[in-house]
C-alpha positions in Angstrom: -143.4 -18.8 -15.9 -143.4 -22.6 -15.3 -139.6 -22.6 -16.3 -138.9 -20.0 -13.6 -140.8 -22.0 -11.0 -139.1 -25.2 -12.0 -135.7 -23.6 -11.9 -136.4 -22.1 -8.5 -137.5 -25.5 -7.2 -134.4 -27.2 -8.6 -132.2 -24.5 -6.9 -133.9 -25.1 -3.6 -133.5 -28.9 -3.9 -129.8 -28.5 -4.7 -129.2 -26.1 -1.9 -130.9 -28.4 0.6 -128.9 -31.4 -0.7 -125.5 -29.5 -0.5 -126.2 -28.3 3.0 -127.1 -31.7 4.3 -124.5 -34.0 5.8 -124.8 -36.6 3.1 -124.6 -33.9 0.4 -121.4 -32.5 2.0 -120.0 -36.0 2.2 -120.6 -36.6 -1.5 -119.0 -33.2 -2.4 -116.0 -34.1 -0.3 -115.7 -37.5 -2.1 -115.9 -35.7 -5.5 -113.2 -33.2 -4.4 -110.9 -36.0 -3.3 -111.4 -38.0 -6.5 -110.7 -34.8 -8.6 -107.5 -34.2 -6.6 -106.3 -37.8 -7.1 -107.0 -37.6 -10.8 -105.1 -34.3 -11.0 -102.1 -35.8 -9.2 -102.1 -38.8 -11.5 -102.2 -36.6 -14.6 -99.4 -34.5 -13.3 -97.3 -37.6 -12.7 -97.9 -38.9 -16.3 -97.1 -35.5 -17.8 -93.9 -35.2 -15.8 -92.8 -38.6 -17.1 -93.7 -37.7 -20.6 -91.7 -34.5 -20.3 -88.6 -36.4 -19.2 -89.0 -38.8 -22.1 -89.4 -36.0 -24.5 -86.3 -34.2 -23.2 -84.3 -37.4 -23.6 -85.4 -37.9 -27.2 -84.6 -34.3 -28.0 -81.1 -34.7 -26.5 -80.6 -38.0 -28.5 -81.8 -36.2 -31.7 -79.3 -33.4 -31.2 -76.5 -35.9 -30.8 -77.5 -37.6 -34.1 -77.5 -34.3 -35.9 -74.1 -33.3 -34.5 -72.7 -36.7 -35.6 -74.1 -36.2 -39.1 -72.7 -32.7 -39.3 -69.2 -34.0 -38.2 -69.4 -36.8 -40.8 -70.4 -34.3 -43.5 -67.5 -32.0 -42.6 -65.1 -35.0 -42.7 -66.4 -36.1 -46.1 -66.2 -32.5 -47.5 -62.5 -32.3 -46.5 
């Protein structure tokens, strides 16, 4: 029973905080920070994707060169 009362009290406190101007300001700040963090992560992953694509292309070129040399050696 005490857990139920404590939970209800916590819920009321959170609701009052969120509906206050200061609470809304804090939530907006958190949302802005999360948006900025998401944008930074997207930028880093985009750069990583480009690097990975370059490495794959370079690797394919090396394999093709090795295949060509193997064919020349076999002939």
